[in-house]
ZADO-1210 file (C-alpha; in nm, 4 decimals, padded with zeros to 6 digits):
<atoms>
<atom x="07.5682" y="15.3254" z="-14.6315" code="MET" pos="1"/>
<atom x="07.2344" y="15.3588" z="-14.7663" code="ARG" pos="2"/>
<atom x="07.2059" y="15.6633" z="-15.0520" code="ASP" pos="3"/>
<atom x="07.0689" y="15.4045" z="-15.3410" code="PHE" pos="4"/>
<atom x="06.7821" y="15.6855" z="-15.3205" code="GLU" pos="5"/>
<atom x="06.5607" y="15.3972" z="-15.3341" code="LEU" pos="6"/>
<atom x="06.2107" y="15.6342" z="-15.2801" code="CYS" pos="7"/>
<atom x="06.3262" y="15.7241" z="-15.6905" code="THR" pos="8"/>
<atom x="06.3471" y="15.3624" z="-15.7888" code="ASP" pos="9"/>
<atom x="06.0452" y="15.2085" z="-15.6287" code="ILE" pos="10"/>
<atom x="05.8367" y="15.5604" z="-15.8057" code="GLU" pos="11"/>
<atom x="06.0566" y="15.4083" z="-16.1431" code="ILE" pos="12"/>
<atom x="05.9652" y="15.0489" z="-16.0827" code="VAL" pos="13"/>
<atom x="05.5633" y="15.0931" z="-16.0122" code="MET" pos="14"/>
<atom x="05.5419" y="15.3589" z="-16.2817" code="GLU" pos="15"/>
<atom x="05.6701" y="15.0702" z="-16.5090" code="LEU" pos="16"/>
<atom x="05.4959" y="14.8084" z="-16.3439" code="LEU" pos="17"/>
<atom x="05.2186" y="14.9686" z="-16.3135" code="ASP" pos="18"/>
<atom x="05.1752" y="14.8670" z="-15.9736" code="ILE" pos="19"/>
<atom x="05.0120" y="15.0021" z="-15.6363" code="THR" pos="20"/>
<atom x="05.2251" y="15.0025" z="-15.2940" code="ALA" pos="21"/>
<atom x="05.0100" y="14.7298" z="-15.1890" code="LYS" pos="22"/>
<atom x="05.1004" y="14.4794" z="-15.4959" code="ASP" pos="23"/>
<atom x="05.4710" y="14.5742" z="-15.4433" code="LEU" pos="24"/>
<atom x="05.4691" y="14.4982" z="-15.1414" code="ALA" pos="25"/>
<atom x="05.2841" y="14.2172" z="-15.1654" code="GLU" pos="26"/>
<atom x="05.5684" y="14.0971" z="-15.4233" code="SER" pos="27"/>
<atom x="05.8761" y="14.1430" z="-15.1617" code="ILE" pos="28"/>
<atom x="05.6968" y="14.0229" z="-14.8534" code="GLY" pos="29"/>
<atom x="05.6678" y="14.3814" z="-14.6315" code="VAL" pos="30"/>
<atom x="05.3210" y="14.5737" z="-14.5504" code="THR" pos="31"/>
<atom x="05.2325" y="14.8454" z="-14.7382" code="PRO" pos="32"/>
<atom x="05.2840" y="15.0807" z="-14.4443" code="THR" pos="33"/>
<atom x="05.6677" y="15.0078" z="-14.5130" code="THR" pos="34"/>
<atom x="05.6634" y="15.0796" z="-14.8664" code="ILE" pos="35"/>
<atom x="05.5565" y="15.4545" z="-14.7586" code="SER" pos="36"/>
<atom x="05.7800" y="15.4663" z="-14.5369" code="ARG" pos="37"/>
<atom x="06.0602" y="15.3839" z="-14.7830" code="TRP" pos="38"/>
<atom x="05.9068" y="15.6486" z="-15.0438" code="ARG" pos="39"/>
<atom x="05.9038" y="15.8700" z="-14.7450" code="LYS" pos="40"/>
<atom x="06.2951" y="15.8240" z="-14.6448" code="ASN" pos="41"/>
<atom x="06.1565" y="15.7816" z="-14.3017" code="GLN" pos="42"/>
<atom x="06.3110" y="15.4174" z="-14.2212" code="GLU" pos="43"/>
<atom x="06.6070" y="15.2246" z="-14.2583" code="GLN" pos="44"/>
<atom x="06.6032" y="14.9455" z="-14.4790" code="VAL" pos="45"/>
<atom x="06.7608" y="14.6061" z="-14.4334" code="SER" pos="46"/>
<atom x="07.0190" y="14.4488" z="-14.6862" code="SER" pos="47"/>
<atom x="06.8022" y="14.1614" z="-14.7037" code="SER" pos="48"/>
<atom x="06.4706" y="14.4146" z="-14.7970" code="ASN" pos="49"/>
<atom x="06.6876" y="14.5665" z="-15.0544" code="LEU" pos="50"/>
<atom x="06.7756" y="14.2431" z="-15.2257" code="ASN" pos="51"/>
<atom x="06.4127" y="14.1542" z="-15.2453" code="ALA" pos="52"/>
<atom x="06.2912" y="14.5067" z="-15.3719" code="PHE" pos="53"/>
<atom x="06.6599" y="14.4856" z="-15.6470" code="TYR" pos="54"/>
<atom x="06.5721" y="14.1704" z="-15.7141" code="ASN" pos="55"/>
<atom x="06.2039" y="14.1872" z="-15.8265" code="PHE" pos="56"/>
<atom x="06.2785" y="14.4815" z="-16.0379" code="ALA" pos="57"/>
<atom x="06.5730" y="14.3426" z="-16.2357" code="PHE" pos="58"/>
<atom x="06.3590" y="13.9792" z="-16.2358" code="GLY" pos="59"/>
<atom x="06.0807" y="14.1680" z="-16.3870" code="LYS" pos="60"/>
<atom x="06.2795" y="14.3230" z="-16.6768" code="GLY" pos="61"/>
<atom x="06.3534" y="14.6639" z="-16.5325" code="VAL" pos="62"/>
<atom x="06.6661" y="14.7656" z="-16.5994" code="ARG" pos="63"/>
<atom x="06.6886" y="15.0403" z="-16.3462" code="LEU" pos="64"/>
<atom x="07.0838" y="15.0610" z="-16.3385" code="ASN" pos="65"/>
<atom x="07.0863" y="15.1282" z="-16.7301" code="LYS" pos="66"/>
<atom x="06.7998" y="15.3615" z="-16.7057" code="ILE" pos="67"/>
<atom x="07.0128" y="15.5838" z="-16.5075" code="LYS" pos="68"/>
<atom x="07.2864" y="15.4895" z="-16.7384" code="GLU" pos="69"/>
<atom x="07.0873" y="15.6463" z="-17.0396" code="GLN" pos="70"/>
<atom x="06.9212" y="15.9601" z="-16.8265" code="LEU" pos="71"/>
<atom x="07.2646" y="16.0694" z="-16.7074" code="PHE" pos="72"/>
<atom x="07.4163" y="15.9998" z="-17.0537" code="LYS" pos="73"/>
<atom x="07.1279" y="16.2323" z="-17.2320" code="GLU" pos="74"/>
<atom x="07.2352" y="16.4841" z="-17.0276" code="ASP" pos="75"/>
<atom x="07.5351" y="16.4942" z="-17.0172" code="CYS" pos="76"/>
<atom x="07.6966" y="16.7982" z="-17.1642" code="SER" pos="77"/>
<atom x="07.9973" y="16.8045" z="-17.4846" code="GLY" pos="78"/>
<atom x="08.2268" y="16.8720" z="-17.2086" code="HIS" pos="79"/>
<atom x="08.2039" y="16.5950" z="-17.0095" code="SER" pos="80"/>
<atom x="08.2068" y="16.2024" z="-17.0054" code="THR" pos="81"/>
<atom x="07.9661" y="15.9322" z="-16.7979" code="ILE" pos="82"/>
<atom x="08.1990" y="15.6911" z="-16.6334" code="LEU" pos="83"/>
<atom x="08.1458" y="15.3885" z="-16.3966" code="PHE" pos="84"/>
<atom x="08.2624" y="15.2721" z="-16.0895" code="HIS" pos="85"/>
<atom x="08.2519" y="14.9361" z="-15.9222" code="GLY" pos="86"/>
<atom x="08.3603" y="14.8884" z="-15.5607" code="SER" pos="87"/>
<atom x="08.3461" y="14.6314" z="-15.3386" code="LYS" pos="88"/>
<atom x="08.1616" y="14.7841" z="-15.0672" code="THR" pos="89"/>
<atom x="08.0950" y="15.1786" z="-15.1327" code="TYR" pos="90"/>
<atom x="08.3523" y="15.5289" z="-15.1196" code="ILE" pos="91"/>
<atom x="08.3644" y="15.6326" z="-14.8018" code="GLU" pos="92"/>
<atom x="08.4409" y="16.0088" z="-14.7616" code="GLY" pos="93"/>
<atom x="08.6021" y="16.1852" z="-15.0496" code="GLN" pos="94"/>
<atom x="08.7202" y="16.0313" z="-15.3538" code="ILE" pos="95"/>
<atom x="09.1528" y="16.0358" z="-15.3167" code="SER" pos="96"/>
<atom x="09.4337" y="15.9095" z="-15.4791" code="ILE" pos="97"/>
<atom x="09.5798" y="15.7837" z="-15.1530" code="GLU" pos="98"/>
<atom x="09.3555" y="15.5229" z="-15.0866" code="LYS" pos="99"/>
<atom x="09.4257" y="15.3441" z="-15.3857" code="SER" pos="100"/>
<atom x="09.7119" y="15.0780" z="-15.4445" code="LYS" pos="101"/>
<atom x="10.0718" y="15.1506" z="-15.6110" code="LYS" pos="102"/>
<atom x="10.0670" y="14.8313" z="-15.7676" code="THR" pos="103"/>
<atom x="09.7417" y="14.8655" z="-15.9849" code="ASN" pos="104"/>
<atom x="09.7597" y="14.9087" z="-16.3773" code="ASP" pos="105"/>
<atom x="09.9005" y="15.2671" z="-16.3831" code="PHE" pos="106"/>
<atom x="09.9968" y="15.2847" z="-16.0110" code="GLY" pos="107"/>
<atom x="09.8006" y="15.5117" z="-15.7117" code="ARG" pos="108"/>
<atom x="09.4712" y="15.6489" z="-15.8744" code="GLY" pos="109"/>
<atom x="09.1399" y="15.6395" z="-15.9090" code="PHE" pos="110"/>
<atom x="09.0193" y="15.4413" z="-16.1857" code="TYR" pos="111"/>
<atom x="08.6583" y="15.4210" z="-16.3698" code="CYS" pos="112"/>
<atom x="08.5428" y="15.2443" z="-16.6309" code="GLY" pos="113"/>
<atom x="08.3707" y="15.3650" z="-16.9596" code="GLU" pos="114"/>
<atom x="08.0960" y="15.0634" z="-16.9323" code="SER" pos="115"/>
<atom x="07.8745" y="15.0036" z="-16.6913" code="LEU" pos="116"/>
<atom x="07.8092" y="14.6412" z="-16.7479" code="GLU" pos="117"/>
<atom x="08.2266" y="14.6375" z="-16.7658" code="GLN" pos="118"/>
<atom x="08.2567" y="14.8204" z="-16.3890" code="SER" pos="119"/>
<atom x="07.9730" y="14.6010" z="-16.2659" code="ALA" pos="120"/>
<atom x="08.1415" y="14.2641" z="-16.4100" code="MET" pos="121"/>
<atom x="08.4540" y="14.3651" z="-16.1635" code="PHE" pos="122"/>
<atom x="08.2669" y="14.3475" z="-15.8579" code="VAL" pos="123"/>
<atom x="08.0343" y="14.1293" z="-15.8922" code="ALA" pos="124"/>
<atom x="08.2039" y="13.8394" z="-15.7013" code="ASN" pos="125"/>
<atom x="08.1427" y="14.0411" z="-15.3662" code="TYR" pos="126"/>
<atom x="07.8784" y="14.0426" z="-15.1415" code="PRO" pos="127"/>
<atom x="07.8282" y="14.4050" z="-15.0391" code="GLU" pos="128"/>
<atom x="07.9854" y="14.5440" z="-15.3813" code="SER" pos="129"/>
<atom x="07.7620" y="14.8605" z="-15.5359" code="SER" pos="130"/>
<atom x="07.8354" y="15.0813" z="-15.8424" code="LEU" pos="131"/>
<atom x="07.9296" y="15.4291" z="-15.8688" code="TYR" pos="132"/>
<atom x="07.7684" y="15.6400" z="-16.1870" code="ILE" pos="133"/>
<atom x="07.9979" y="15.9765" z="-16.2045" code="LEU" pos="134"/>
<atom x="08.0022" y="16.2734" z="-16.4590" code="GLU" pos="135"/>
<atom x="08.3823" y="16.3760" z="-16.5625" code="PHE" pos="136"/>
<atom x="08.4171" y="16.7186" z="-16.6844" code="ASP" pos="137"/>
<atom x="08.7709" y="16.7313" z="-16.8787" code="ARG" pos="138"/>
<atom x="08.7423" y="17.0577" z="-16.9479" code="THR" pos="139"/>
<atom x="09.1228" y="17.2446" z="-16.9014" code="ASN" pos="140"/>
<atom x="09.3133" y="16.8990" z="-16.7821" code="LEU" pos="141"/>
<atom x="09.5556" y="16.7232" z="-16.9552" code="SER" pos="142"/>
<atom x="09.5811" y="16.3275" z="-17.0544" code="TYR" pos="143"/>
<atom x="09.7586" y="16.1078" z="-17.2343" code="THR" pos="144"/>
<atom x="09.5691" y="15.8177" z="-17.3909" code="GLN" pos="145"/>
<atom x="09.7198" y="15.4515" z="-17.4488" code="LEU" pos="146"/>
<atom x="09.5917" y="15.1988" z="-17.6729" code="ASN" pos="147"/>
<atom x="09.6367" y="14.7896" z="-17.6826" code="VAL" pos="148"/>
<atom x="09.9954" y="14.8001" z="-17.7593" code="ASP" pos="149"/>
<atom x="10.3948" y="14.7275" z="-17.6791" code="ARG" pos="150"/>
<atom x="10.3876" y="15.0740" z="-17.4674" code="ASP" pos="151"/>
<atom x="10.0744" y="14.9571" z="-17.2840" code="TRP" pos="152"/>
<atom x="10.1828" y="14.6610" z="-17.2163" code="MET" pos="153"/>
<atom x="10.5088" y="14.7158" z="-17.1303" code="LEU" pos="154"/>
<atom x="10.3605" y="15.0173" z="-16.8375" code="LEU" pos="155"/>
<atom x="10.1449" y="14.7431" z="-16.7197" code="ILE" pos="156"/>
<atom x="10.3538" y="14.5280" z="-16.6581" code="ALA" pos="157"/>
<atom x="10.6154" y="14.7544" z="-16.5297" code="TYR" pos="158"/>
<atom x="10.3657" y="14.8706" z="-16.2399" code="PHE" pos="159"/>
<atom x="10.2590" y="14.5218" z="-16.1590" code="ARG" pos="160"/>
<atom x="10.6379" y="14.4672" z="-16.0758" code="ASN" pos="161"/>
<atom x="10.7334" y="14.2439" z="-16.3578" code="LYS" pos="162"/>
<atom x="11.0319" y="14.4706" z="-16.4670" code="LEU" pos="163"/>
<atom x="11.1999" y="14.6127" z="-16.1814" code="ALA" pos="164"/>
<atom x="11.5125" y="14.5114" z="-16.3325" code="ASP" pos="165"/>
<atom x="11.4783" y="14.7429" z="-16.6342" code="TYR" pos="166"/>
<atom x="11.3363" y="15.0260" z="-16.4089" code="ALA" pos="167"/>
<atom x="11.6114" y="15.2226" z="-16.5551" code="ALA" pos="168"/>
<atom x="11.5828" y="15.1340" z="-16.9611" code="HIS" pos="169"/>
<atom x="11.5769" y="15.3945" z="-17.1849" code="PRO" pos="170"/>
<atom x="11.2196" y="15.2223" z="-17.3223" code="ILE" pos="171"/>
<atom x="11.0983" y="15.2602" z="-16.9705" code="LEU" pos="172"/>
<atom x="11.1917" y="15.5666" z="-16.8619" code="GLN" pos="173"/>
<atom x="11.0737" y="15.6902" z="-17.1993" code="ARG" pos="174"/>
<atom x="10.7101" y="15.5454" z="-17.1526" code="LEU" pos="175"/>
<atom x="10.7004" y="15.6989" z="-16.7992" code="LEU" pos="176"/>
<atom x="10.7707" y="16.0565" z="-16.9159" code="ALA" pos="177"/>
<atom x="10.4142" y="15.9979" z="-17.1380" code="LYS" pos="178"/>
<atom x="10.2235" y="15.9803" z="-16.7781" code="LEU" pos="179"/>
<atom x="10.4330" y="16.2704" z="-16.6076" code="GLU" pos="180"/>
<atom x="10.2643" y="16.5840" z="-16.5257" code="ASN" pos="181"/>
<atom x="09.9312" y="16.4776" z="-16.6645" code="VAL" pos="182"/>
<atom x="09.5763" y="16.5005" z="-16.4837" code="ASP" pos="183"/>
<atom x="09.4450" y="16.1354" z="-16.5842" code="TYR" pos="184"/>
<atom x="09.5348" y="15.8922" z="-16.8126" code="ILE" pos="185"/>
<atom x="09.2834" y="15.6932" z="-17.0594" code="ILE" pos="186"/>
<atom x="09.3701" y="15.3334" z="-17.1846" code="ALA" pos="187"/>
<atom x="09.2626" y="14.9621" z="-17.2149" code="PRO" pos="188"/>
<atom x="09.1347" y="14.7550" z="-16.8904" code="ILE" pos="189"/>
<atom x="09.3514" y="14.5166" z="-16.7954" code="ALA" pos="190"/>
<atom x="09.2085" y="14.2208" z="-16.6056" code="ASP" pos="191"/>
<atom x="09.3366" y="13.8591" z="-16.4441" code="ASN" pos="192"/>
<atom x="09.3503" y="13.6824" z="-16.8094" code="ARG" pos="193"/>
<atom x="09.5205" y="13.9870" z="-16.9609" code="MET" pos="194"/>
<atom x="09.8083" y="13.9483" z="-16.6893" code="PHE" pos="195"/>
<atom x="09.8259" y="13.6162" z="-16.7842" code="GLU" pos="196"/>
<atom x="09.8682" y="13.6819" z="-17.1192" code="ILE" pos="197"/>
<atom x="10.0908" y="13.9840" z="-17.0413" code="ILE" pos="198"/>
<atom x="10.3028" y="13.7693" z="-16.7962" code="ASP" pos="199"/>
<atom x="10.3998" y="13.5364" z="-17.0864" code="SER" pos="200"/>
<atom x="10.5445" y="13.8034" z="-17.2893" code="PHE" pos="201"/>
<atom x="10.7329" y="13.8967" z="-16.9702" code="ILE" pos="202"/>
<atom x="10.8556" y="13.5378" z="-16.9611" code="ASP" pos="203"/>
<atom x="10.9826" y="13.5708" z="-17.2794" code="GLY" pos="204"/>
<atom x="10.6983" y="13.2804" z="-17.4046" code="GLU" pos="205"/>
<atom x="10.5483" y="13.4543" z="-17.6764" code="ILE" pos="206"/>
<atom x="10.6578" y="13.7997" z="-17.8869" code="THR" pos="207"/>
<atom x="10.4938" y="14.1666" z="-17.8698" code="ASP" pos="208"/>
<atom x="10.3268" y="14.1114" z="-18.1250" code="VAL" pos="209"/>
<atom x="10.1565" y="13.7535" z="-18.0144" code="GLN" pos="210"/>
<atom x="10.0786" y="13.8934" z="-17.6595" code="CYS" pos="211"/>
<atom x="09.9215" y="14.2562" z="-17.8435" code="GLN" pos="212"/>
<atom x="09.6987" y="14.0310" z="-18.0187" code="HIS" pos="213"/>
<atom x="09.6223" y="13.8053" z="-17.7751" code="CYS" pos="214"/>
<atom x="09.5528" y="14.0760" z="-17.5880" code="LEU" pos="215"/>
<atom x="09.3431" y="14.2817" z="-17.8452" code="SER" pos="216"/>
<atom x="09.1381" y="13.9755" z="-17.7935" code="ALA" pos="217"/>
<atom x="09.0279" y="13.9860" z="-17.4520" code="THR" pos="218"/>
<atom x="08.9755" y="14.3655" z="-17.5278" code="ASN" pos="219"/>
<atom x="08.7595" y="14.5061" z="-17.2085" code="LEU" pos="220"/>
<atom x="08.7222" y="14.8567" z="-17.3217" code="GLY" pos="221"/>
<atom x="08.8759" y="15.1899" z="-17.1818" code="ASN" pos="222"/>
<atom x="08.9263" y="15.2716" z="-16.8381" code="GLN" pos="223"/>
<atom x="08.9794" y="15.6273" z="-16.6994" code="TYR" pos="224"/>
<atom x="09.2491" y="15.6384" z="-16.4457" code="VAL" pos="225"/>
<atom x="09.2603" y="15.9976" z="-16.2565" code="PHE" pos="226"/>
<atom x="09.6289" y="16.0409" z="-16.1565" code="VAL" pos="227"/>
<atom x="09.5799" y="16.4613" z="-16.0016" code="SER" pos="228"/>
<atom x="09.3750" y="16.6111" z="-15.7567" code="ASP" pos="229"/>
<atom x="09.2885" y="16.8999" z="-16.0224" code="LYS" pos="230"/>
<atom x="09.1531" y="16.6087" z="-16.1671" code="ALA" pos="231"/>
<atom x="08.9446" y="16.4363" z="-15.8652" code="LEU" pos="232"/>
<atom x="08.7823" y="16.8034" z="-15.8773" code="SER" pos="233"/>
<atom x="08.6085" y="16.7858" z="-16.1777" code="GLN" pos="234"/>
<atom x="08.4753" y="16.3910" z="-16.1189" code="LEU" pos="235"/>
<atom x="08.1126" y="16.3943" z="-15.9647" code="GLN" pos="236"/>
<atom x="07.9418" y="16.1131" z="-15.8431" code="ILE" pos="237"/>
<atom x="07.5588" y="16.1332" z="-15.9754" code="LEU" pos="238"/>
<atom x="07.4613" y="15.7905" z="-15.8744" code="ARG" pos="239"/>
<atom x="07.5106" y="15.5308" z="-15.6065" code="HIS" pos="240"/>
<atom x="07.3849" y="15.2346" z="-15.7666" code="CYS" pos="241"/>
<atom x="07.2442" y="14.8740" z="-15.5583" code="TYR" pos="242"/>
<atom x="07.3079" y="14.5870" z="-15.7162" code="LEU" pos="243"/>
<atom x="07.1031" y="14.3362" z="-15.6435" code="ALA" pos="244"/>
<atom x="07.1748" y="13.9750" z="-15.5987" code="PRO" pos="245"/>
<atom x="07.0529" y="13.8545" z="-15.9587" code="ASP" pos="246"/>
<atom x="07.2054" y="14.1373" z="-16.1176" code="GLU" pos="247"/>
<atom x="07.5636" y="14.0156" z="-16.0163" code="LYS" pos="248"/>
<atom x="07.4695" y="13.7021" z="-16.1550" code="ASN" pos="249"/>
<atom x="07.3712" y="13.8310" z="-16.4661" code="TYR" pos="250"/>
<atom x="07.7026" y="14.0456" z="-16.5348" code="TYR" pos="251"/>
<atom x="07.9079" y="13.6780" z="-16.3564" code="LEU" pos="252"/>
<atom x="07.7449" y="13.4703" z="-16.6404" code="SER" pos="253"/>
<atom x="07.8222" y="13.7282" z="-16.9459" code="HIS" pos="254"/>
<atom x="08.1737" y="13.7401" z="-16.7850" code="LYS" pos="255"/>
<atom x="08.2294" y="13.3372" z="-16.8057" code="ARG" pos="256"/>
<atom x="08.0879" y="13.3918" z="-17.1598" code="GLU" pos="257"/>
<atom x="08.3228" y="13.6098" z="-17.2910" code="GLU" pos="258"/>
<atom x="08.5984" y="13.5043" z="-17.1101" code="SER" pos="259"/>
<atom x="08.5029" y="13.1885" z="-17.3387" code="ARG" pos="260"/>
<atom x="08.5195" y="13.3508" z="-17.6707" code="ILE" pos="261"/>
<atom x="08.8452" y="13.5625" z="-17.5448" code="GLY" pos="262"/>
<atom x="09.0359" y="13.2201" z="-17.4390" code="ASN" pos="263"/>
<atom x="08.9278" y="13.0629" z="-17.7792" code="ASP" pos="264"/>
<atom x="09.0533" y="13.4198" z="-17.9572" code="LYS" pos="265"/>
<atom x="09.3435" y="13.3967" z="-17.7714" code="VAL" pos="266"/>
<atom x="09.4438" y="13.0432" z="-17.8897" code="LYS" pos="267"/>
<atom x="09.4110" y="13.1358" z="-18.2592" code="ILE" pos="268"/>
<atom x="09.6207" y="13.4874" z="-18.1611" code="ALA" pos="269"/>
<atom x="09.8809" y="13.2901" z="-18.0176" code="ARG" pos="270"/>
<atom x="09.9073" y="13.0406" z="-18.3090" code="LYS" pos="271"/>
<atom x="09.8402" y="13.2865" z="-18.6214" code="GLN" pos="272"/>
<atom x="10.0976" y="13.5164" z="-18.5226" code="TYR" pos="273"/>
<atom x="10.3613" y="13.2783" z="-18.4118" code="ARG" pos="274"/>
<atom x="10.7024" y="13.3695" z="-18.4947" code="GLY" pos="275"/>
<atom x="10.6314" y="13.7605" z="-18.5884" code="GLN" pos="276"/>
<atom x="10.7440" y="14.0462" z="-18.3568" code="GLY" pos="277"/>
<atom x="11.0191" y="14.0046" z="-18.0751" code="GLU" pos="278"/>
<atom x="11.0801" y="13.9298" z="-17.7438" code="TYR" pos="279"/>
<atom x="11.0708" y="14.1005" z="-17.4125" code="ILE" pos="280"/>
<atom x="11.4774" y="14.0118" z="-17.4029" code="GLU" pos="281"/>
<atom x="11.5351" y="14.1403" z="-17.7307" code="ASP" pos="282"/>
<atom x="11.2747" y="14.5131" z="-17.6766" code="ILE" pos="283"/>
<atom x="11.4813" y="14.5120" z="-17.3819" code="LEU" pos="284"/>
<atom x="11.8808" y="14.4125" z="-17.4149" code="LYS" pos="285"/>
</atoms>
């Protein structure tokens, strides 16, 4: 699916680098005629040529996706929010809740992040991954917002099928009631490292206080989870962004560094808050 608006990106790169079509063609190994046809949307572009162009731009310091993010945020109205969705390939057809998995953080829903970088990091390992910039109109919609706390931890564990034996517990029923009849949820993003920490809590290895502080140490920002068709109807795709190999490697490098620092913080948090709080067996007794 080639809807990356390559023609617009070519104009931006030529403008910022002050180069001609001939210069660009020589730099990425195609003919000036090919560049001309791309600028006019007259030719389907191969994956190798897309990689060549976007790698060239990124290597020259042109951060096309960040530029788009900033421009869209500047144009965004007060009742709207700019969000990002990392896709392993691309969005096919209409955005749908039903296409998602029941075992996501909050079950079925369409998930977006507040950060371009974090959304890109989650899919940077996939060869055909890409990024979407979306505008969300919040008008006349209901939502609930969660923070890095025990309620959030329990809900993540529940939807990840870690608390099946406690599904009828009053605490879980109270938390699930918060999610009923809302159009969207705002909650901290959880990744695999966070799931491991939550598993340690569910397995009785650490207390809720230890878990909360460990999770705070690896905080990745918030995600928006769209759980109603009404909310999806107020979500508009603004741009489909190409993720070049060099840009993906850039994000993965930052992810590894964040992970290293986060792991160190988790070790300290485990020790610093040892003995504080309650274990899962006491909470759900």
